[in-house]
C-alpha positions in Angstrom: 8.5 12.2 1.7 10.9 11.3 -1.1 10.7 8.1 -3.1 13.2 6.9 -5.7 12.4 5.9 -9.3 14.2 2.8 -10.4 15.6 1.9 -13.9 12.2 0.5 -14.9 10.5 3.8 -14.0 8.8 2.1 -11.0 8.3 3.6 -7.6 8.0 1.7 -4.4 5.7 3.3 -1.9 6.4 2.9 1.8 4.3 0.3 3.7 2.7 3.0 6.0 1.5 4.9 2.9 -0.1 1.8 1.4 -1.7 0.9 4.8 -3.1 4.5 5.1 -4.6 4.1 1.6 -6.0 0.7 2.6 -4.5 -1.1 -0.4 -2.5 -4.3 -0.8 -1.1 -6.6 -3.5 -3.4 -6.8 -6.5 -5.2 -3.5 -5.7 -5.1 -0.6 -8.1 -4.2 3.1 -7.4 -5.6 5.9 -9.4 -3.5 9.0 -10.3 -5.5 12.2 -10.9 -4.0 15.3 -12.4 -5.1 18.6 -11.0 -4.0 22.3 -11.0 -1.7 21.6 -8.1 -0.1 18.4 -9.4 -1.1 14.8 -9.1 -3.1 13.1 -6.4 -3.1 9.3 -5.7 -6.1 7.4 -4.3 -7.2 3.8 -4.2 -9.4 2.7 -7.1 -12.6 1.5 -5.6 -15.5 -0.5 -7.0 -18.5 1.8 -7.9 -21.2 -0.3 -6.2 -23.9 1.8 -7.9 -22.9 0.3 -11.3 -23.5 -3.2 -10.0 -27.3 -2.8 -9.7 -27.7 -3.4 -13.4 -26.5 -7.0 -12.9 -29.5 -7.9 -10.7 -31.6 -8.8 -13.7 -28.9 -11.3 -14.7 -29.1 -13.5 -11.6 -31.6 -16.3 -11.2 -34.6 -15.6 -8.9 -34.0 -16.9 -5.4 -30.2 -16.6 -5.4 -28.9 -14.9 -2.3 -27.4 -11.4 -2.7 -23.7 -11.4 -3.6 -21.5 -10.0 -0.8 -18.6 -8.6 -2.6 -16.7 -7.6 0.5 -16.7 -11.1 1.9 -15.7 -12.4 -1.6 -12.7 -10.0 -1.6 -11.6 -11.1 1.8 -11.5 -14.8 0.8 -8.2 -16.4 -0.3 -7.9 -16.6 -4.1 -5.3 -17.5 -6.6 -3.2 -14.4 -7.2 -3.5 -14.9 -10.9 -7.1 -13.8 -10.6 -6.2 -10.4 -9.1 -4.9 -8.7 -12.3 
C-alpha cells in the first residue's frame, strides 16, 4: 500500500486501515522504530496504571467504567 505525503508532511491513512486498527477521530497512533523499520499501532490506555487512583475516590463511589465513558458523546474539544 502506498500513501502520499502532502505539503504539510501529513499522511492520510485509508479508512480500512484505521478500521483494522480500531481507531477514529481523536485517537492516537504510536510509531515504534525497530530494526526492520517503523511499526504503527493504536495508543491504548494502560489500565494497570489507573489502580493508583483508587485511593483518590470517595468511599462508596461506584467503579468508573472508562469504556462506557469513551463511548459517550463528548465535545470534540475534549479529545485532544
